[in-house]
DRENVEXKOL-900931 format. One record per residue (C-alpha): residue in one letter; chain; x, y, z. Coordinates in pm, whole numbers, always signed. Example, Ala and Ser with C-alpha at 12.3 -4.5 7.8 and 13.67 -1.06 7.14 Angstrom:
<atoms>
<atom code="A" unit="A" c1="+1230" c2="-450" c3="+780"/>
<atom code="S" unit="A" c1="+1367" c2="-106" c3="+714"/>
</atoms>
This chain:
<atoms>
<atom code="M" unit="A" c1="+16845" c2="+9325" c3="+13349"/>
<atom code="V" unit="A" c1="+16564" c2="+9153" c3="+13159"/>
<atom code="D" unit="A" c1="+16663" c2="+8895" c3="+12896"/>
<atom code="V" unit="A" c1="+16555" c2="+9051" c3="+12564"/>
<atom code="F" unit="A" c1="+16496" c2="+8718" c3="+12390"/>
<atom code="A" unit="A" c1="+16288" c2="+8580" c3="+12676"/>
<atom code="S" unit="A" c1="+16074" c2="+8894" c3="+12688"/>
<atom code="N" unit="A" c1="+16024" c2="+8886" c3="+12308"/>
<atom code="A" unit="A" c1="+15921" c2="+8520" c3="+12323"/>
<atom code="F" unit="A" c1="+15675" c2="+8604" c3="+12598"/>
<atom code="L" unit="A" c1="+15537" c2="+8891" c3="+12387"/>
<atom code="A" unit="A" c1="+15497" c2="+8663" c3="+12086"/>
<atom code="Q" unit="A" c1="+15321" c2="+8394" c3="+12288"/>
<atom code="T" unit="A" c1="+15096" c2="+8647" c3="+12459"/>
<atom code="L" unit="A" c1="+14992" c2="+8810" c3="+12133"/>
<atom code="A" unit="A" c1="+14927" c2="+8474" c3="+11970"/>
<atom code="A" unit="A" c1="+14719" c2="+8353" c3="+12263"/>
<atom code="K" unit="A" c1="+14504" c2="+8666" c3="+12297"/>
<atom code="S" unit="A" c1="+14413" c2="+8741" c3="+11940"/>
<atom code="G" unit="A" c1="+14297" c2="+8538" c3="+11644"/>
<atom code="D" unit="A" c1="+14443" c2="+8811" c3="+11420"/>
<atom code="A" unit="A" c1="+14797" c2="+8762" c3="+11543"/>
<atom code="P" unit="A" c1="+15038" c2="+8579" c3="+11311"/>
<atom code="N" unit="A" c1="+15095" c2="+8209" c3="+11377"/>
<atom code="V" unit="A" c1="+15450" c2="+8083" c3="+11426"/>
<atom code="S" unit="A" c1="+15366" c2="+7712" c3="+11423"/>
<atom code="G" unit="A" c1="+15391" c2="+7678" c3="+11044"/>
<atom code="V" unit="A" c1="+15732" c2="+7844" c3="+11009"/>
<atom code="R" unit="A" c1="+15983" c2="+7618" c3="+10833"/>
<atom code="T" unit="A" c1="+16236" c2="+7858" c3="+10675"/>
<atom code="E" unit="A" c1="+16424" c2="+8172" c3="+10766"/>
<atom code="E" unit="A" c1="+16220" c2="+8370" c3="+10509"/>
<atom code="E" unit="A" c1="+15892" c2="+8255" c3="+10665"/>
<atom code="A" unit="A" c1="+16023" c2="+8349" c3="+11009"/>
<atom code="A" unit="A" c1="+16113" c2="+8697" c3="+10883"/>
<atom code="K" unit="A" c1="+15765" c2="+8740" c3="+10733"/>
<atom code="V" unit="A" c1="+15589" c2="+8627" c3="+11052"/>
<atom code="A" unit="A" c1="+15817" c2="+8847" c3="+11267"/>
<atom code="K" unit="A" c1="+15730" c2="+9149" c3="+11050"/>
<atom code="E" unit="A" c1="+15360" c2="+9063" c3="+11085"/>
<atom code="F" unit="A" c1="+15401" c2="+9043" c3="+11463"/>
<atom code="E" unit="A" c1="+15572" c2="+9381" c3="+11469"/>
<atom code="S" unit="A" c1="+15295" c2="+9528" c3="+11256"/>
<atom code="F" unit="A" c1="+15032" c2="+9376" c3="+11487"/>
<atom code="F" unit="A" c1="+15211" c2="+9513" c3="+11794"/>
<atom code="L" unit="A" c1="+15246" c2="+9859" c3="+11640"/>
<atom code="G" unit="A" c1="+14876" c2="+9848" c3="+11550"/>
<atom code="Q" unit="A" c1="+14790" c2="+9790" c3="+11915"/>
<atom code="M" unit="A" c1="+15014" c2="+10081" c3="+12015"/>
<atom code="V" unit="A" c1="+14869" c2="+10316" c3="+11752"/>
<atom code="E" unit="A" c1="+14517" c2="+10219" c3="+11857"/>
<atom code="G" unit="A" c1="+14609" c2="+10309" c3="+12215"/>
<atom code="M" unit="A" c1="+14744" c2="+10647" c3="+12106"/>
<atom code="F" unit="A" c1="+14405" c2="+10744" c3="+11966"/>
<atom code="T" unit="A" c1="+14198" c2="+10604" c3="+12254"/>
<atom code="G" unit="A" c1="+14035" c2="+10876" c3="+12453"/>
<atom code="L" unit="A" c1="+14072" c2="+11149" c3="+12195"/>
<atom code="D" unit="A" c1="+13751" c2="+11341" c3="+12162"/>
<atom code="G" unit="A" c1="+13624" c2="+11285" c3="+11810"/>
<atom code="G" unit="A" c1="+13346" c2="+11540" c3="+11848"/>
<atom code="G" unit="A" c1="+13333" c2="+11887" c3="+11711"/>
<atom code="P" unit="A" c1="+13275" c2="+12038" c3="+11370"/>
<atom code="F" unit="A" c1="+13552" c2="+11835" c3="+11202"/>
<atom code="S" unit="A" c1="+13451" c2="+11498" c3="+11338"/>
<atom code="G" unit="A" c1="+13414" c2="+11210" c3="+11097"/>
<atom code="G" unit="A" c1="+13104" c2="+11084" c3="+11274"/>
<atom code="A" unit="A" c1="+12997" c2="+10722" c3="+11237"/>
<atom code="G" unit="A" c1="+13222" c2="+10670" c3="+10935"/>
<atom code="E" unit="A" c1="+13528" c2="+10769" c3="+11132"/>
<atom code="K" unit="A" c1="+13434" c2="+10530" c3="+11412"/>
<atom code="A" unit="A" c1="+13379" c2="+10247" c3="+11165"/>
<atom code="F" unit="A" c1="+13706" c2="+10289" c3="+10975"/>
<atom code="S" unit="A" c1="+13950" c2="+10429" c3="+11231"/>
<atom code="S" unit="A" c1="+14075" c2="+10082" c3="+11329"/>
<atom code="L" unit="A" c1="+14155" c2="+10011" c3="+10963"/>
<atom code="L" unit="A" c1="+14348" c2="+10337" c3="+10942"/>
<atom code="H" unit="A" c1="+14542" c2="+10249" c3="+11255"/>
<atom code="E" unit="A" c1="+14622" c2="+9906" c3="+11110"/>
<atom code="E" unit="A" c1="+14753" c2="+10066" c3="+10790"/>
<atom code="Y" unit="A" c1="+14965" c2="+10311" c3="+10990"/>
<atom code="A" unit="A" c1="+15118" c2="+10013" c3="+11170"/>
<atom code="K" unit="A" c1="+15187" c2="+9827" c3="+10843"/>
<atom code="V" unit="A" c1="+15365" c2="+10131" c3="+10700"/>
<atom code="F" unit="A" c1="+15569" c2="+10176" c3="+11020"/>
<atom code="A" unit="A" c1="+15674" c2="+9808" c3="+11017"/>
<atom code="K" unit="A" c1="+15752" c2="+9810" c3="+10644"/>
<atom code="N" unit="A" c1="+15979" c2="+10112" c3="+10687"/>
<atom code="G" unit="A" c1="+16189" c2="+9962" c3="+10964"/>
<atom code="G" unit="A" c1="+15948" c2="+9961" c3="+11255"/>
<atom code="I" unit="A" c1="+16096" c2="+9973" c3="+11602"/>
<atom code="G" unit="A" c1="+16344" c2="+9689" c3="+11554"/>
<atom code="L" unit="A" c1="+16124" c2="+9426" c3="+11712"/>
<atom code="S" unit="A" c1="+16098" c2="+9202" c3="+11405"/>
<atom code="D" unit="A" c1="+16471" c2="+9120" c3="+11395"/>
<atom code="Q" unit="A" c1="+16468" c2="+8999" c3="+11753"/>
<atom code="L" unit="A" c1="+16141" c2="+8812" c3="+11704"/>
<atom code="K" unit="A" c1="+16277" c2="+8642" c3="+11392"/>
<atom code="T" unit="A" c1="+16577" c2="+8517" c3="+11588"/>
<atom code="E" unit="A" c1="+16351" c2="+8389" c3="+11865"/>
<atom code="I" unit="A" c1="+16108" c2="+8221" c3="+11622"/>
<atom code="L" unit="A" c1="+16398" c2="+8043" c3="+11453"/>
<atom code="R" unit="A" c1="+16532" c2="+7929" c3="+11788"/>
<atom code="M" unit="A" c1="+16191" c2="+7808" c3="+11905"/>
<atom code="Q" unit="A" c1="+16135" c2="+7614" c3="+11582"/>
<atom code="G" unit="A" c1="+16488" c2="+7470" c3="+11580"/>
<atom code="I" unit="A" c1="+16572" c2="+7621" c3="+11240"/>
<atom code="E" unit="A" c1="+16932" c2="+7703" c3="+11155"/>
<atom code="T" unit="A" c1="+16998" c2="+8045" c3="+11005"/>
<atom code="Q" unit="A" c1="+17210" c2="+8104" c3="+10695"/>
<atom code="K" unit="A" c1="+17491" c2="+8234" c3="+10921"/>
<atom code="E" unit="A" c1="+17489" c2="+7916" c3="+11133"/>
<atom code="Q" unit="A" c1="+17510" c2="+7688" c3="+10829"/>
<atom code="K" unit="A" c1="+17838" c2="+7837" c3="+10703"/>
</atoms>
């Protein structure tokens, strides 16, 4: 079985290395910052998935949005992803937060008690 934390760390590093838009974990100093960055990563990941869902769909026909649709569809996909992540997402942010905290050597509130 694949180690979930190792695969999430690999995902985070891969996303950060391949895109300038991906959130940066290097400045994380608190648990709250880690949660925010993890949510941003989940939103970014969901954006990539949503983008893939619409790839290859024929936008032609009488109800096509034309050039405007092509220009703004990526923004729409990004907003879909933000809403998905804000409303619970797919559970990736919780695991990423734990991994970010571990990588940065930050103790969580639970560990301090």
